[in-house]
N, C-alpha and C positions, 0 to 999 in steps of 0.2 A: 504540570506536567508540560510544560515549556523547557523544562531543562530534558526533559527525557526525549522529545523532538528535536533538540539541539544535538544531545548524543547521537542521535539515530541519525541525522544529517552528516555529523562530523566521521562518523563509521561510513556511512554510504559514499561518500568522494573520495573516499581511499581506495575504492574499488575492490571491496574483499572478494573470496570465494565464496558460491553460494552458500557454501557449509560454515563458512564463518559468520558470514551476515546471519544466518539461523540463529547461530550457535547464541553469538551475540546479542540477537535482538530476544530471545528466549531469557536472557539475564536479567534484562533492564527495560524492557518495550512495557510491560506491566502497568497503568497508570497507578494501581496499589503499591507498586514497588515489589509483587512477589513473580516467581520465575511462570514463565508461561508456556503451554505447550502448543509447536506452529508444525504445521504440515505444509507443505508445497506440493503444487499440481500441475500439469501441463494437459492442454488440451490439444488433441490429433485433429486431423483434416477431416475427421470422420464424424466430431463431435465428441468423442469420447475423452472424458477428464481423468486423468490416471497421477494418482499419488505418485511420487517421485522419491520425496525427503520428509523426512519427520525429526521433532526434536523436543525433549524436552517432558516426555510421556513416564522415562523411567523404563529403566531393564526389566521390571514385573509386570510392566504394562505394555508391551510391543504395540506399537499401531500399524496396521496393516490395512490400509481403510479400499474396498473394491471401488474397481471400473465403473464407470457410469454415461451412458449419455445426459447430457446437457438439457435436452428436452424431458428429460422426467424431471418430476416437479419434488424435486430435492431441495434444500438450501443451496446446495453450491451448486446447482443446475440453473435454478433462479437464481442467483448473482452471477454468473456468468451470463445469463440470457440478457441482464437487465445492463452489465454494466455497475451496477451501484452496491455499494456495502452495505453489508448486512450483520445488525446485532443481534444476539442471540441472550434472552435471560434464560435460566434454568428451567423455567414454567414450560418453555418451548422443547425442551430435552426431551421428552416425550415422542415429540414431531420426529425428532433426528433418530431416535436410538431405533426406531423402528426400520430403518433403511441401515444402519451401522453396526446396531449391538449396542446393548448397554454399557457393556465393561468398559468400551472406549470413554465414556462420560459420567463417569459414578464420581469421580476426584473433581469436578469441574462443575462450577457453577454459569460461568455465560462465556460466550464464544463470540467470536467477530471473521467474517468474512471479505474480504478482498479481492476482485477480482481485477487483472492486470490488463489491459487494451484487449481483454474478450481472451486470451491466448492463456492465460493460467492464472490460478487461484492460489492465493497466501488466505491462509486456517489459522486462527489464535486462540487458545481454549485457556481459561482463566479459573484461578480459585475462586476469587471473589466476583462478585455482582458488580460488576461496572456499567451495566447497560443505563443505567439512571446518574452515574456521574458527572456533573457539571462540564461543559464543554464537549461531551465525551465524543460527539459527531464529528465536529469539527477537528478534535485530536486523531481521527483515525481516518477524515478526510488530509490531514499532512504527512500521515504518514503512506496512505495512497500513493501521494504526490510523489512523494522520496522514492517510494519502490518500483514507481513509473520512470522515471530518473534513473534507478539500478538498472531496471530490464531495458533501457534504450543503451545506456552506456555500456553495459554487456554484450547486447548486439554488437554496437559499432565497434568494440573491440573485437568481437569473431569474424567481422566482416574484412575489417582494414588488416593491411598488408605494409611488414616493415616498420618504417617510423611515421608515414604517407596516412592519418589517419584525421579525416574529416568531423568538425564538431557534429554531433548531431542535432538534426534541427525540428526533431519529434515534439511537438508539444499537445498534450490535450483542450479540449475545447475548452474548458473551462481556462486555462494558462492562455491560449490563442485568446481568450478574450480579456482577460487581463493584461496581455500584452498590447493590446490595442487602446487602451486606457489609461496605459502608462504613456503610451506615442501620444493621450492628446495633454499630458501633462498634471493628467490626475495623481492626487497622492492615495495613500493605501488605505488611508480612510475614508476619500470618498468613494475608492473602486469600492471598499466594504460595505458602504449606505449604498452603493447604486446597485449592488450584486446580490445583498443580501445575508453575506458570510461576515464571520467577526472578522475584526483587523488582524489579529495572530495569524488566521487560517490565508489571508493575504500576504501577511509577510513571508511567512513559507512559501506560499504559492510562489513570489516575486525571486527570490533564493535562488529555487527550483530554476526558474525562467533564464535567470544568469547563468546560470552553470551549465546548462542545455544549450545556451545562445554562444558560452563562451566569452561572458562579457563579466565584469567587474560591478556594475550597477547603474540606474536608470538613465542616468545622463548619458550614456553610448546609446539608447535605445532613443531618448528624446533629440540627440545630436543628431543619429542616423536619419528619423523622421522628417528632419526639415531639410536636408540635403539634396 
């Protein structure tokens, strides 16, 4: 799965259009190597989550998901309220189907919902049962961090004018915690032990931190903390 994480990161730092990002993620993101279906939804100020983009469901099975208030006890609403990744197996699809209709999910066996800054939601549907794969939570936590970085970059580029583009400084709470430990001189292994995450997840988070801060490595962080 590490190769898929690296491929995702290589793609995101190129700053593709969202449709390009989603198209390519559909082709290679699935841990089992199979194509996946992707939805992208935005949350408005009234708390309504609306699907604005889908890919990978096939021309014979178009997806037109209804908008809904995130206060409703739907999987997407719960994910948006908690800010946590939701991984769903086929046994839980009957719960989903009552909101969206069986036809949307009859060809899928698992799904993952990834909320981004409580402003948008990426949904992934997989043909295989991925929820019990080893390190699957770490895998999607890495994907979440990269999508957060993509959204930061996208927002920064929209707000920038001319060539005066400041490096975005937004980091998630976990990334800020990792950054503080890097400043204390901790290694990725030590950070993983302290925070209870795998070393591979910490490694990917540090890469995102470097990109967000516009630096090349942890030496710059440590040097700046001792100035």
